[in-house]
C-alpha positions in Angstrom: -40.4 4.3 38.4 -40.6 3.3 34.8 -40.7 -0.5 34.4 -40.2 -2.5 31.2 -42.6 -5.4 31.0 -41.1 -8.9 30.9 -42.8 -9.4 27.5 -41.2 -6.2 26.1 -37.8 -7.3 27.3 -38.2 -10.7 25.7 -39.2 -9.2 22.4 -36.2 -6.8 22.5 -33.9 -9.7 23.2 -35.3 -11.8 20.4 -34.9 -8.8 18.0 -31.3 -8.5 19.0 -30.5 -12.2 18.6 -32.5 -12.8 15.4 -29.8 -11.5 13.2 -26.3 -10.8 14.3 -25.8 -8.8 11.1 -29.0 -6.8 10.1 -30.8 -7.6 6.9 -32.6 -5.2 4.6 -32.1 -3.8 1.2 -31.0 -0.4 2.6 -29.0 -1.7 5.5 -25.7 0.1 6.0 -22.7 -2.2 6.5 -22.7 -6.0 6.2 -25.7 -8.3 6.6 -25.6 -11.8 7.9 -25.9 -13.2 4.4 -23.3 -10.8 2.8 -20.5 -12.7 1.1 -17.9 -11.1 3.4 -19.6 -12.8 6.3 -21.1 -15.9 4.7 -18.3 -16.8 2.3 -17.2 -20.4 2.2 -14.1 -20.9 4.2 -14.6 -17.9 6.5 -12.9 -18.4 9.9 -14.8 -19.0 13.1 -14.9 -15.7 15.0 -13.8 -17.7 18.1 -10.4 -17.8 16.5 -9.9 -14.2 17.6 -9.5 -13.8 21.4 -10.9 -10.2 21.2 -13.8 -10.9 18.9 -16.3 -10.1 21.7 -14.4 -7.3 23.4 -16.1 -4.4 21.6 -15.8 -3.4 18.0 -12.8 -1.2 18.5 -10.7 -3.7 20.5 -11.6 -6.4 18.0 -10.5 -4.2 15.1 -7.3 -3.3 16.9 -6.5 -7.0 17.4 -7.3 -7.6 13.7 -4.8 -4.8 12.8 -2.2 -6.5 15.0 -2.8 -9.9 13.3 -2.7 -8.3 9.9 0.7 -6.8 10.5 1.9 -10.3 11.6 0.6 -11.8 8.4 -1.9 -14.0 10.3 -4.7 -13.3 7.9 -7.2 -15.9 9.1 -7.1 -14.6 12.7 -7.3 -11.0 11.4 -10.4 -11.8 9.4 -12.0 -13.5 12.5 -11.3 -10.3 14.5 -12.7 -8.0 11.9 -15.8 -10.2 11.6 -16.2 -10.1 15.4 -16.0 -6.3 15.3 -18.6 -6.1 12.6 -20.9 -8.5 14.5 -21.0 -5.8 17.2 -21.1 -2.8 14.8 -21.9 -3.9 11.3 -20.9 -0.7 9.6 -17.6 0.1 11.4 -15.4 1.4 8.6 -12.0 0.5 10.1 -13.1 -3.2 10.4 -14.5 -3.1 6.8 -11.2 -1.6 5.6 -9.3 -4.4 7.5 -11.4 -7.1 5.8 -10.5 -5.5 2.5 -6.8 -5.7 3.4 -7.1 -9.3 4.4 -8.7 -10.3 1.1 -6.3 -8.2 -0.9 -3.3 -9.9 0.7 -4.8 -13.4 0.4 -3.1 -14.0 -3.0 -6.4 -15.5 -4.2 -7.9 -13.8 -7.2 -11.4 -15.1 -6.2 -11.2 -12.9 -3.1 -10.5 -9.7 -5.0 -14.2 -9.0 -5.4 -14.6 -9.4 -1.6 -11.8 -6.8 -1.0 -13.5 -4.4 -3.4 -16.8 -4.9 -1.7 -15.3 -4.3 1.8 -13.6 -1.0 0.7 -16.8 0.2 -0.9 -18.8 -0.6 2.3 -16.2 1.2 4.4 -16.7 4.3 2.1 -20.5 4.1 2.4 -20.1 4.2 6.1 -17.4 6.9 6.1 -17.3 8.9 2.8 -14.2 10.8 4.0 -12.1 7.6 4.5 -9.0 8.6 2.4 -7.1 5.3 2.9 -10.1 3.3 1.6 -10.2 5.4 -1.6 -6.4 4.8 -2.1 -6.8 1.0 -1.3 -9.7 0.8 -3.8 -7.6 2.6 -6.4 -4.7 0.2 -5.9 -7.2 -2.7 -6.3 -8.5 -1.3 -9.5 -4.9 -0.8 -10.7 -4.2 -4.5 -9.9 -7.2 -5.4 -12.1 -6.1 -3.1 -14.9 -9.2 -0.9 -14.4 -7.2 2.3 -15.0 -10.0 4.7 -15.3 -11.6 3.4 -12.1 -8.2 3.6 -10.3 -7.7 7.3 -11.3 -11.3 8.0 -10.2 -10.6 6.5 -6.8 -7.4 8.4 -6.3 -9.0 11.6 -7.5 -11.9 11.1 -5.0 -9.3 10.7 -2.3 -7.8 14.1 -3.2 -11.2 15.7 -3.3 -11.8 14.6 0.2 -8.2 15.5 1.3 -6.4 17.8 -1.1 -3.3 17.9 1.0 -2.9 14.1 1.5 0.6 13.2 0.4 -0.2 9.5 0.1 -3.1 10.1 -2.2 -1.0 12.3 -4.4 1.8 9.7 -4.4 -0.7 7.0 -5.3 -2.0 9.0 -8.3 1.6 9.8 -9.5 2.7 6.3 -9.1 -0.3 5.0 -11.1 0.5 7.4 -14.0 4.1 6.1 -13.9 2.9 2.5 -14.0 0.7 3.2 -17.0 3.5 5.2 -18.8 1.5 8.4 -18.8 4.5 10.4 -17.8 3.1 13.9 -18.5 0.2 13.2 -16.1 2.6 11.8 -13.6 4.7 14.9 -13.7 1.6 17.1 -13.2 0.5 15.0 -10.2 3.8 15.3 -8.5 4.1 19.0 -9.2 0.6 19.6 -7.8 1.5 17.5 -4.8 4.5 19.6 -4.1 2.5 22.8 -4.2 -0.6 21.6 -2.2 0.5 18.7 0.1 3.7 19.7 1.7 3.0 23.1 3.3 5.9 24.7 1.4 8.3 21.9 2.3 9.8 19.6 -0.3 9.3 15.9 0.0 12.2 13.7 -1.2 9.7 11.0 -2.4 7.6 13.5 -4.4 10.7 15.2 -5.9 12.0 11.7 -6.9 8.6 11.1 -8.6 9.4 14.0 -10.9 12.7 12.4 -11.7 11.0 9.2 -12.6 8.5 11.0 -14.8 11.3 12.8 -16.6 13.2 9.5 -17.1 10.1 7.9 -18.6 9.4 10.8 -20.9 13.0 10.9 -22.0 12.9 7.2 -22.8 10.1 7.8 -25.3 12.0 10.6 -27.1 15.1 11.0 -29.2 17.9 13.5 -29.7 17.9 16.8 -27.9 14.4 16.4 -26.5 15.4 13.1 -24.8 18.6 14.7 -23.5 16.6 17.6 -22.0 14.4 15.1 -20.1 17.4 13.1 -18.7 19.0 16.3 -17.6 15.8 17.2 -15.8 15.8 13.8 -14.2 19.3 14.3 -12.8 18.3 17.7 -11.4 15.3 16.3 -9.6 17.2 13.2 -8.3 20.0 15.4 -7.0 17.4 17.7 -5.2 15.9 14.5 -3.6 19.4 13.5 -2.5 20.1 17.0 -1.0 16.8 16.6 1.0 17.7 13.1 2.1 21.4 12.3 1.7 20.9 8.6 2.4 18.1 8.2 0.0 19.2 5.2 -2.1 16.4 5.4 -4.6 17.5 9.0 -5.5 21.1 7.8 -6.1 19.8 4.9 -8.2 17.7 7.1 -10.5 20.4 9.8 -10.7 22.8 7.2 -11.9 20.2 5.6 -14.2 19.5 8.9 -16.0 23.2 9.7 -16.3 23.7 6.5 -18.2 21.6 8.0 -20.9 23.7 11.1 -20.9 26.8 9.0 -21.3 28.2 10.3 -18.0 29.5 6.8 -17.3 32.0 7.5 -14.4 29.5 9.5 -12.4 26.7 7.2 -13.2 28.6 4.1 -11.9 29.6 5.9 -8.7 25.9 6.7 -8.1 24.7 3.2 -8.9 27.3 1.6 -6.6 26.2 4.2 -3.9 22.6 3.1 -4.4 23.5 -0.5 -3.8 25.4 0.5 -0.7 22.5 2.5 0.7 19.7 0.1 -0.2 21.3 -3.4 -0.6 18.0 -5.0 -0.1 16.6 -3.6 -3.3 17.0 -6.2 -6.1 16.5 -3.7 -8.9 19.6 -1.7 -7.7 21.7 -4.8 -8.1 20.3 -5.9 -11.4 20.6 -2.5 -13.1 24.1 -2.0 -11.9 25.1 -5.5 -13.1 23.6 -4.8 -16.5 25.7 -1.6 -16.8 28.8 -3.5 -15.7 28.2 -6.1 -18.4 27.9 -3.3 -21.0 31.4 -2.1 -19.9 32.8 -5.5 -20.2 33.2 -5.9 -16.4 31.5 -9.3 -16.3 33.2 -10.6 -13.2 32.1 -7.6 -11.2 28.6 -7.9 -12.6 28.5 -11.5 -11.4 29.6 -10.5 -7.9 26.9 -7.8 -7.8 24.3 -10.3 -8.7 25.5 -12.8 -6.1 25.5 -10.1 -3.4 22.0 -9.1 -4.4 20.8 -12.7 -4.1 22.4 -12.9 -0.6 20.6 -9.8 0.4 17.2 -11.1 -0.8 17.7 -14.3 1.2 18.8 -12.3 4.2 15.8 -10.0 3.9 13.5 -13.0 3.8 15.2 -14.5 6.9 15.0 -11.2 8.7 11.3 -10.9 8.0 10.7 -14.4 9.3 12.6 -13.6 12.5 10.6 -10.4 12.9 7.4 -12.3 12.4 8.3 -14.9 15.0 9.4 -12.3 17.5 6.3 -10.2 17.0 4.1 -13.3 17.3 5.8 -14.4 20.5 5.4 -10.9 21.9 1.6 -11.0 21.2 1.3 -14.4 22.7 3.1 -13.1 25.8 0.6 -10.2 26.1 -2.3 -12.6 25.9 -0.9 -14.5 28.9 -0.8 -11.4 31.1 
């Protein structure tokens, strides 16, 4: 029988305990002196009840806490997971999400580092590329954002979320021609021949943006194109409030006032929790001299915002209570 000497066992144990997170210039994942681990204010891993339950269970608990908005507990769980497997990409991605949502600009660098480490560990991690692109967009690093979204599409050419992220970025930077190209390519490569209401609506938004930068017949052509795409999105999803909103928005530029107002009211009816629906409708009502109605629309919009916040708080409390109940079982 093969027997391990007591000395060898002690040496192995000391090697395991010397550094919870491995050191070394070429170490994959986090090390014990990495800012993600050693940052000032990092929570004690004991805050997470699953920190020592295996890297997958600790990460799953972190994901649960992240959804509940309990960022400190989520961070503790992800750190616990990484203590057991220091290059686990899902835990690194989770840490990136924690630091992204912390509303602290000083932690943006940590989020970027976490996403990049996740990608070093798993180069095919599409969600991490998208998250990294979103972070670059937030920091107004537009070229880096496009590079990250493009890399996501190289890894997964048929990923709808990656295409949507690229198209949305081009809309945000007012590069409407590139936005149109992104949505058109998405519809030919990412939907297996089936149209996606969201991607079709992206084409409507790109057309609206392009039309807003033009004049005369060229502008009119773009707004007609916008209406066409918005109506197609509505046909695909009849209760798609955003499609009704953009359909009405484009028709205001075409002076189709009656139909535009019908659609804008319809958008508010379908998606009353969307502040932009209320504000745009109110603005159009003011232009028509219907000030009293505009005021009523704004008041209802404010009520819905308050209700939405209250509903979110109730959902948070219910989910937290459910998780606490599970812990007691």
